[in-house]
C-alpha positions in Angstrom: -42.9 -6.2 -10.5 -41.7 -9.3 -11.1 -38.7 -10.6 -12.6 -39.6 -12.4 -16.2 -38.6 -15.7 -14.8 -41.2 -15.8 -12.1 -39.7 -14.9 -8.8 -41.0 -11.9 -7.2 -39.1 -9.1 -6.2 -41.2 -9.8 -2.9 -40.1 -13.6 -2.8 -37.2 -12.3 -3.4 -36.7 -10.4 -0.5 -38.1 -12.6 2.0 -36.2 -15.0 1.5 -33.2 -12.3 1.0 -33.7 -11.7 5.3 -34.8 -15.7 6.0 -31.2 -16.7 4.3 -30.0 -13.5 6.7 -31.3 -14.8 9.8 -29.0 -18.3 9.3 -26.5 -17.2 8.5 -26.6 -14.7 10.8 -27.6 -17.6 14.1 -25.0 -20.0 11.8 -21.8 -17.7 12.0 -23.1 -17.1 16.3 -23.1 -20.7 17.2 -19.8 -21.7 15.4 -17.9 -18.5 16.6 -19.1 -19.3 19.7 -18.8 -23.7 18.7 -15.0 -22.4 18.5 -14.4 -20.4 21.1 -15.0 -22.2 23.7 -12.9 -25.8 21.8 -10.3 -23.3 21.4 -11.0 -22.2 25.0 -10.5 -25.8 26.3 -7.4 -27.4 23.4 -5.6 -24.0 25.3 -5.8 -25.9 28.5 -5.6 -28.7 27.5 -2.3 -28.6 24.8 1.0 -26.9 25.0 2.5 -23.2 22.8 3.9 -25.6 21.2 0.9 -27.2 19.7 -0.7 -24.8 18.3 2.6 -23.0 16.4 3.4 -26.1 14.9 -0.1 -25.8 13.8 0.4 -22.2 12.3 2.7 -22.7 10.5 1.4 -25.7 8.6 -2.1 -22.9 8.2 0.4 -20.2 6.9 1.4 -23.5 3.9 -2.1 -25.0 3.5 -3.7 -20.8 3.0 -1.9 -19.8 1.5 -2.9 -22.7 -1.7 -6.6 -22.8 -0.3 -6.4 -19.4 -2.1 -6.4 -21.7 -5.7 -8.8 -24.1 -4.3 -12.2 -23.3 -5.5 -11.0 -21.3 -8.8 -14.2 -19.7 -8.3 -16.3 -21.6 -9.8 -18.8 -21.8 -7.0 -19.4 -18.6 -7.8 -19.2 -18.9 -11.6 -22.4 -21.5 -10.6 -23.9 -18.5 -8.2 -24.2 -15.5 -10.6 -25.2 -17.8 -13.7 -28.1 -17.4 -14.8 -29.2 -20.7 -16.5 -26.8 -23.6 -14.7 -27.3 -26.8 -15.9 -25.6 -30.6 -14.8 -23.1 -29.5 -18.0 -22.1 -27.2 -15.2 -22.1 -28.9 -12.3 -19.3 -31.6 -13.1 -17.2 -29.0 -14.9 -16.8 -27.6 -11.6 -17.3 -30.0 -10.1 -14.2 -32.2 -11.7 -12.3 -28.5 -12.1 -12.6 -28.1 -8.2 -11.4 -31.8 -7.2 -8.4 -31.8 -10.1 -7.3 -28.7 -8.4 -7.9 -30.1 -4.8 -5.5 -32.7 -6.1 -3.2 -30.4 -7.7 -2.8 -28.6 -5.1 -2.9 -32.1 -2.3 0.4 -33.1 -4.6 1.7 -29.9 -5.0 2.1 -30.0 -0.7 3.0 -33.7 -0.1 5.7 -31.7 -2.7 6.5 -29.1 -0.6 6.5 -30.3 2.5 9.9 -31.3 3.7 10.5 -27.7 1.7 8.4 -26.5 4.3 9.7 -27.9 7.5 13.8 -27.4 6.5 12.5 -24.1 5.9 10.9 -23.4 9.5 13.6 -25.8 11.1 10.3 -27.8 12.4 10.7 -31.5 11.1 7.4 -32.2 12.8 5.2 -29.9 10.8 6.0 -32.4 7.4 3.9 -34.5 8.6 1.5 -32.1 9.1 1.2 -30.3 6.7 1.3 -34.4 4.8 -1.9 -35.3 5.8 -3.5 -31.7 6.2 -2.6 -32.2 2.6 -6.2 -33.7 2.1 -8.9 -30.7 2.9 -8.0 -30.0 -0.6 -8.5 -33.5 -1.8 -12.5 -33.1 0.3 -13.4 -29.0 -0.4 -14.4 -30.4 -3.7 -16.9 -32.5 -2.3 -19.3 -29.8 -0.6 -18.2 -27.3 -2.7 -21.3 -27.8 -5.5 -23.5 -28.3 -3.5 -23.3 -25.0 -1.0 -22.9 -22.8 -4.7 -26.8 -24.4 -5.7 -27.8 -23.9 -1.6 -26.5 -20.5 -2.1 -27.5 -19.8 -5.6 -31.0 -20.6 -4.7 -30.4 -18.7 -1.3 -30.8 -21.5 1.4 -28.6 -20.9 3.9 -30.7 -23.2 6.5 -29.2 -27.2 5.2 -25.9 -25.1 5.7 -25.9 -24.1 8.9 -26.0 -27.5 10.6 -23.2 -28.6 8.7 -21.5 -26.1 9.6 -22.9 -26.9 13.1 -21.7 -31.0 12.7 -18.7 -29.3 11.2 -17.8 -27.5 14.1 -19.1 -30.5 17.1 -16.7 -33.3 15.3 -14.1 -30.2 15.0 -14.3 -30.2 18.9 -15.4 -33.7 19.4 -12.3 -35.0 17.9 -10.0 -32.4 18.8 -11.1 -32.6 22.5 -10.9 -36.5 22.5 -7.5 -36.9 21.4 -5.9 -33.7 22.9 -7.2 -36.0 26.8 -6.0 -39.2 25.6 -2.2 -37.1 24.5 -2.4 -37.0 20.9 -0.7 -32.6 21.1 -1.0 -31.5 17.2 -2.6 -34.6 16.3 -5.4 -33.2 17.9 -5.4 -30.9 16.5 -4.6 -31.5 13.2 -7.3 -34.6 13.1 -9.9 -32.1 14.1 -9.8 -30.0 11.2 -9.8 -32.9 9.0 -13.0 -34.0 11.1 -14.8 -31.3 10.5 -13.7 -30.9 7.0 -15.1 -34.9 6.1 -18.4 -34.0 8.7 -18.9 -30.9 6.2 
């Protein structure tokens, strides 16, 4: 039976199977790369370096819950989308990203004082830039998922994992300590 949109159920089934295959491949390879990178970085960095970044990640992770506003999912679920929808989703997400970035920048000294870890303040402030980078990939990513195209995001996430690992390992070898982890996260987000 054909869908009123002109897409057959067989075609959607084949596309869904292909999408699942790319998603499975992506998860497997990226998990492997992340594990390999983590093993190498664990040998190069001190446990305290990971602790500082982990404390900052708690804050950015909590703020990150609000970064997408569900606009990507709305683009995926909407039957018909126009340029106005994608533009609104981008600008809404960018506005929220800028607000979250500003909030984390302002809160960083207080969070550092709460954890009694002054090194955490600049880590949080630099990590806040991820909220400004996120919107640039959100709309294209949602549109690709909508079309069940997981091949393109596979290559983007692969490049992101390689950038994360490359930057992190090189900076760790050069003695940058926890800054290697911060720069790796930013490089991965930027490439993605």
